[in-house]
C-alpha positions as CSV (number, residue, x, y, z in Angstrom):
1,M,4.9,7.9,46.6
2,N,6.7,5.5,44.2
3,Q,4.2,3.1,42.5
4,R,6.1,0.2,43.9
5,L,5.4,1.4,47.4
6,I,2.2,0.7,48.9
7,K,1.4,2.7,52.1
8,S,-1.6,1.1,54.1
9,S,-3.8,3.1,56.3
10,D,-2.1,1.9,59.4
11,G,1.1,3.2,58.4
12,F,3.0,0.2,57.2
13,V,5.0,0.9,54.0
14,W,5.3,-2.4,51.5
15,L,7.5,-2.9,48.5
16,D,5.5,-4.5,45.6
17,V,8.1,-7.3,44.2
18,T,5.5,-9.3,42.4
19,D,7.5,-9.2,39.2
20,R,10.5,-10.4,41.0
21,A,8.8,-12.7,43.6
22,R,10.4,-15.9,42.7
23,E,13.7,-14.4,42.6
24,V,13.2,-12.9,46.2
25,F,11.4,-16.0,47.5
26,D,14.1,-18.5,46.5
27,L,17.0,-16.3,47.6
28,K,15.0,-15.6,51.0
29,L,16.1,-11.9,50.5
30,F,13.3,-10.5,52.4
31,R,10.1,-12.0,54.1
32,L,7.3,-11.9,51.7
33,F,3.6,-11.1,52.1
34,L,0.5,-11.6,49.9
35,L,-1.2,-8.1,50.1
36,W,-4.7,-6.9,49.1
37,Q,-6.8,-4.1,50.0
38,K,-10.2,-4.1,51.0
39,E,-12.3,-1.1,51.6
40,D,-9.9,0.8,53.6
41,K,-7.9,-1.8,54.9
42,T,-4.7,-3.5,53.9
43,L,-4.8,-7.1,54.5
44,R,-1.6,-9.2,54.5
45,I,-0.7,-13.0,54.5
46,P,2.9,-14.3,55.2
47,V,4.4,-16.2,52.4
48,E,6.6,-18.8,54.2
49,N,6.7,-21.8,52.0
50,E,6.2,-23.3,48.4
51,T,2.5,-24.2,48.7
52,E,1.9,-20.3,50.3
53,Y,4.0,-19.0,47.5
54,D,2.2,-20.7,44.6
55,Y,-1.3,-19.4,46.3
56,A,0.1,-16.0,46.2
57,I,1.0,-16.0,42.7
58,S,-2.5,-17.7,41.6
59,S,-4.4,-15.0,43.7
60,G,-3.6,-12.1,41.1
61,N,-2.8,-10.1,44.2
62,K,0.2,-8.2,45.2
63,I,3.4,-10.0,46.8
64,C,5.3,-7.5,48.8
65,A,8.2,-7.0,51.3
66,Y,7.9,-4.9,54.4
67,V,9.5,-1.8,54.1
68,G,8.7,-0.1,57.4
69,R,6.3,2.3,59.2
70,I,5.5,6.1,58.5
71,D,3.7,7.8,61.4
72,D,1.5,10.4,59.7
73,G,1.0,12.6,62.5
74,S,0.2,16.0,61.3
75,S,1.6,17.8,64.2
76,D,5.2,17.5,63.1
77,R,5.1,18.4,59.3
78,V,4.9,21.8,58.2
79,T,4.0,22.8,54.5
80,I,6.9,24.3,52.8
81,D,4.9,27.4,51.8
82,S,4.0,28.2,55.2
83,W,7.7,27.9,56.2
84,D,9.1,30.0,53.4
85,T,6.5,32.9,54.2
86,A,6.7,32.7,58.0
87,D,8.5,35.8,59.6
88,K,11.6,34.2,61.1
89,L,13.9,35.4,63.7
90,T,17.6,34.1,64.3
91,H,19.3,34.2,67.5
92,N,22.3,32.2,68.8
93,G,22.1,29.9,65.9
94,Y,18.4,28.9,66.3
95,V,15.7,30.2,64.0
96,Y,12.5,31.0,65.6
97,V,9.0,31.3,64.0
98,R,5.4,32.1,65.1
99,Y,3.4,28.8,65.4
100,A,0.4,30.6,64.2
101,D,2.2,31.4,61.0
102,L,2.7,27.8,60.0
103,S,0.5,25.3,58.4
104,F,0.6,21.7,58.9
105,C,0.1,18.8,56.7
106,K,-3.1,16.7,56.6
């Protein structure tokens, strides 16, 4: 992932806008959150007013905008290598592979 993107353990993805936080906050481009990581958890506090913004800046932690959510279920992501090496059968416009020939991302 891009260094400005942060993925939390619960699958949420955040864009680090700390360096442009004032501009984003003043223009209300996105809802901002103060983000920090503790052990394996990503904690977040909404930044909704000037006092909260000042606290977020002084904390030294990242100020982020919510981007989306990624479901990391391994059952739907096949590795490229296993797909390339799997035997394939094409019939009526469909490609069939043996499930046992595929490896899934972890």
